[in-house]
C-alpha positions in Angstrom: 171.9 60.3 169.6 169.8 63.2 168.3 168.0 63.4 164.9 169.6 65.9 162.5 166.9 67.8 160.6 167.4 69.8 157.5 164.5 71.9 156.0 165.0 73.3 152.5 162.7 75.3 150.2 163.4 76.5 146.7 164.3 79.9 148.1 166.5 79.0 151.1 167.8 76.5 153.6 165.4 77.2 156.5 166.9 74.9 159.2 169.8 72.5 159.8 170.0 71.4 163.4 169.8 68.5 165.8 166.3 67.9 167.3 164.8 65.4 169.7 161.7 64.9 167.5 159.8 66.2 164.5 156.0 66.0 164.2 154.5 66.7 160.7 151.3 66.1 158.8 151.6 63.6 155.9 149.1 62.3 153.4 148.5 59.3 155.8 148.1 61.5 158.9 150.3 63.0 161.6 153.6 61.3 162.3 156.4 61.9 164.8 160.0 61.1 163.9 162.4 60.2 166.7 166.1 59.4 166.6 166.7 55.9 165.1 163.5 56.0 163.1 163.3 53.6 160.3 163.9 54.9 156.8 160.9 56.6 155.4 159.8 58.7 152.4 156.5 60.6 152.9 154.5 63.3 151.1 153.8 66.3 153.4 150.6 68.2 153.6 150.5 71.9 154.5 150.4 72.3 158.2 152.1 72.9 161.4 155.5 71.3 162.1 156.5 70.8 165.7 160.1 70.3 166.7 161.3 69.3 170.2 164.8 70.7 170.9 166.4 70.4 174.3 163.0 69.9 175.9 161.4 73.0 174.3 158.9 73.1 171.5 159.4 75.1 168.3 156.9 75.5 165.5 157.1 76.1 161.8 154.4 76.5 159.1 155.2 74.3 156.1 153.4 73.7 152.8 153.4 70.6 150.7 156.6 68.7 150.1 158.4 65.6 151.1 160.1 64.1 154.2 162.9 61.7 153.9 164.3 59.9 157.0 167.6 58.3 156.3 169.8 55.8 158.2 172.1 57.4 160.7 169.6 59.7 162.3 169.1 62.2 159.5 165.9 63.7 158.2 165.4 66.0 155.2 162.3 68.1 154.5 161.9 69.5 151.0 158.9 71.9 151.1 157.5 74.5 148.8 157.5 76.9 151.7 158.6 76.8 155.4 158.5 79.6 157.9 159.6 79.6 161.5 157.1 80.9 164.0 159.1 84.0 164.8 159.1 84.9 161.1 155.3 85.1 160.9 153.3 88.3 161.6 149.7 87.5 162.6 148.1 90.5 160.9 149.8 89.8 157.6 149.0 86.1 157.8 145.3 86.8 158.5 145.2 89.2 155.5 146.8 86.6 153.2 144.3 84.0 154.5 141.4 86.2 153.6 142.8 86.9 150.2 143.2 83.2 149.6 139.7 82.6 150.8 138.4 85.2 148.3 140.3 83.7 145.4 138.9 80.3 146.4 135.4 81.6 146.2 136.0 83.2 142.8 137.7 80.1 141.3 135.0 77.8 142.6 132.8 78.5 139.6 135.5 79.0 137.0 137.7 75.9 136.6 138.9 72.9 138.5 142.6 73.7 138.1 142.2 77.2 139.4 140.0 76.0 142.3 142.6 73.3 143.3 145.4 75.9 143.3 143.3 78.3 145.3 142.4 75.5 147.8 146.1 74.7 148.2 146.9 78.3 148.8 144.2 78.6 151.5 145.4 75.4 153.1 148.9 76.9 153.3 147.6 80.2 154.8 145.6 78.2 157.4 148.8 76.5 158.5 150.6 79.8 158.7 147.7 81.3 160.7 147.8 78.4 163.2 151.6 78.9 163.8 151.3 82.7 163.9 148.6 82.5 166.5 150.8 80.3 168.7 153.4 83.1 168.5 150.8 85.7 169.3 149.5 83.8 172.3 153.0 83.1 173.6 153.9 86.8 173.4 150.6 88.0 175.0 150.2 85.3 177.6 150.6 86.3 181.2 152.8 84.1 183.3 151.0 82.5 186.2 152.4 83.0 189.6 152.5 80.1 191.9 151.5 80.7 195.5 
Protein backbone atom coordinates (compact mmCIF):
# COMPACT_ATOMS: atom_id res chain seq x y z
CA UNK A 1 0.00 0.00 0.00
CA UNK A 2 1.60 3.31 -1.06
CA UNK A 3 1.71 6.51 0.92
CA UNK A 4 -0.53 9.26 -0.44
CA UNK A 5 1.28 12.62 -0.20
CA UNK A 6 -0.29 16.04 -0.57
CA UNK A 7 1.80 19.23 -0.55
CA UNK A 8 -0.05 22.53 -0.20
CA UNK A 9 1.20 26.12 0.00
CA UNK A 10 -0.85 29.30 0.44
CA UNK A 11 -0.65 29.83 -3.35
CA UNK A 12 -1.37 26.36 -4.72
CA UNK A 13 -1.66 22.62 -4.36
CA UNK A 14 1.83 21.52 -5.42
CA UNK A 15 1.41 17.76 -5.39
CA UNK A 16 -1.09 15.03 -4.67
CA UNK A 17 0.17 11.55 -5.52
CA UNK A 18 1.11 8.14 -4.20
CA UNK A 19 4.77 7.76 -3.23
CA UNK A 20 6.97 5.00 -1.86
CA UNK A 21 8.67 7.31 0.66
CA UNK A 22 9.18 10.94 1.66
CA UNK A 23 12.37 12.32 3.25
CA UNK A 24 12.27 15.80 4.82
CA UNK A 25 14.17 17.93 7.31
CA UNK A 26 12.34 18.61 10.57
CA UNK A 27 13.29 20.55 13.65
CA UNK A 28 14.50 17.25 15.14
CA UNK A 29 16.50 16.20 12.07
CA UNK A 30 15.92 14.37 8.82
CA UNK A 31 13.13 11.80 8.74
CA UNK A 32 11.84 9.38 6.16
CA UNK A 33 8.16 8.50 6.05
CA UNK A 34 7.18 5.11 4.63
CA UNK A 35 3.75 3.56 4.11
CA UNK A 36 2.12 2.50 7.40
CA UNK A 37 4.15 5.06 9.38
CA UNK A 38 2.80 5.96 12.79
CA UNK A 39 0.79 9.15 13.13
CA UNK A 40 3.06 12.15 13.37
CA UNK A 41 3.00 15.93 13.43
CA UNK A 42 6.34 17.67 12.82
CA UNK A 43 7.56 21.19 12.12
CA UNK A 44 9.52 21.37 8.87
CA UNK A 45 12.72 23.28 8.27
CA UNK A 46 13.59 24.73 4.89
CA UNK A 47 15.39 22.14 2.84
CA UNK A 48 15.32 19.49 0.21
CA UNK A 49 12.44 17.02 0.11
CA UNK A 50 13.14 13.69 -1.54
CA UNK A 51 10.34 11.51 -2.84
CA UNK A 52 10.67 7.96 -4.10
CA UNK A 53 8.07 7.17 -6.72
CA UNK A 54 8.10 3.85 -8.57
CA UNK A 55 11.79 3.41 -7.74
CA UNK A 56 12.83 6.85 -9.01
CA UNK A 57 13.85 9.84 -6.91
CA UNK A 58 12.15 13.22 -7.24
CA UNK A 59 13.19 16.40 -5.41
CA UNK A 60 11.44 19.52 -4.19
CA UNK A 61 12.66 22.61 -2.37
CA UNK A 62 10.42 23.40 0.59
CA UNK A 63 10.44 26.13 3.17
CA UNK A 64 9.15 26.00 6.71
CA UNK A 65 5.84 24.39 7.44
CA UNK A 66 4.29 21.28 8.94
CA UNK A 67 4.09 17.59 8.12
CA UNK A 68 1.17 15.50 9.28
CA UNK A 69 1.12 11.74 8.84
CA UNK A 70 -2.33 10.26 9.32
CA UNK A 71 -3.70 6.75 9.71
CA UNK A 72 -4.43 4.99 6.48
CA UNK A 73 -1.24 5.92 4.65
CA UNK A 74 -1.82 9.63 4.15
CA UNK A 75 0.69 12.46 4.60
CA UNK A 76 0.03 16.19 4.32
CA UNK A 77 2.68 18.90 4.00
CA UNK A 78 1.62 22.49 4.63
CA UNK A 79 4.55 24.70 3.63
CA UNK A 80 5.10 28.40 3.06
CA UNK A 81 6.65 27.52 -0.32
CA UNK A 82 7.33 24.31 -2.24
CA UNK A 83 8.82 24.00 -5.71
CA UNK A 84 9.47 20.94 -7.82
CA UNK A 85 12.96 20.51 -9.18
CA UNK A 86 11.81 21.08 -12.77
CA UNK A 87 10.32 24.46 -11.79
CA UNK A 88 13.66 25.86 -10.61
CA UNK A 89 16.09 27.80 -12.79
CA UNK A 90 19.63 27.65 -11.39
CA UNK A 91 20.62 31.14 -12.56
CA UNK A 92 17.56 32.79 -11.00
CA UNK A 93 17.94 30.78 -7.82
CA UNK A 94 21.62 31.77 -7.48
CA UNK A 95 20.66 35.44 -7.98
CA UNK A 96 17.93 35.19 -5.32
CA UNK A 97 20.39 33.50 -2.94
CA UNK A 98 22.87 36.36 -3.40
CA UNK A 99 20.14 38.97 -2.80
CA UNK A 100 19.11 37.14 0.38
CA UNK A 101 22.74 37.02 1.52
CA UNK A 102 23.09 40.79 0.99
CA UNK A 103 19.91 41.50 2.95
CA UNK A 104 21.19 39.29 5.76
CA UNK A 105 24.42 41.29 5.91
CA UNK A 106 22.49 44.57 5.98
CA UNK A 107 20.03 43.42 8.66
CA UNK A 108 22.75 41.94 10.87
CA UNK A 109 23.44 45.30 12.42
CA UNK A 110 19.93 46.77 12.31
CA UNK A 111 17.47 44.66 14.30
CA UNK A 112 16.89 41.09 15.47
CA UNK A 113 13.52 40.67 13.75
CA UNK A 114 14.85 41.81 10.39
CA UNK A 115 17.89 39.61 10.81
CA UNK A 116 15.73 36.55 11.61
CA UNK A 117 13.56 37.16 8.54
CA UNK A 118 16.64 37.60 6.36
CA UNK A 119 18.20 34.42 7.77
CA UNK A 120 15.01 32.48 7.02
CA UNK A 121 14.98 33.84 3.46
CA UNK A 122 18.59 32.80 2.96
CA UNK A 123 17.86 29.32 4.33
CA UNK A 124 15.01 28.99 1.82
CA UNK A 125 17.24 30.13 -1.05
CA UNK A 126 19.96 27.67 -0.04
CA UNK A 127 17.39 24.85 -0.19
CA UNK A 128 16.25 26.02 -3.63
CA UNK A 129 19.88 26.18 -4.78
CA UNK A 130 20.54 22.61 -3.67
CA UNK A 131 17.55 21.28 -5.60
CA UNK A 132 18.23 23.47 -8.67
CA UNK A 133 21.82 22.19 -8.79
CA UNK A 134 20.51 18.62 -8.82
CA UNK A 135 18.44 19.51 -11.85
CA UNK A 136 21.40 21.23 -13.52
CA UNK A 137 23.67 18.25 -12.88
CA UNK A 138 21.12 15.73 -14.16
CA UNK A 139 20.66 17.73 -17.37
CA UNK A 140 24.39 18.17 -17.98
CA UNK A 141 25.63 14.79 -16.84
CA UNK A 142 27.01 12.52 -19.51
CA UNK A 143 25.67 8.98 -19.40
CA UNK A 144 28.40 6.45 -18.83
CA UNK A 145 28.69 3.70 -21.35
CA UNK A 146 29.36 0.21 -20.13
CA UNK A 147 31.95 -1.86 -21.95
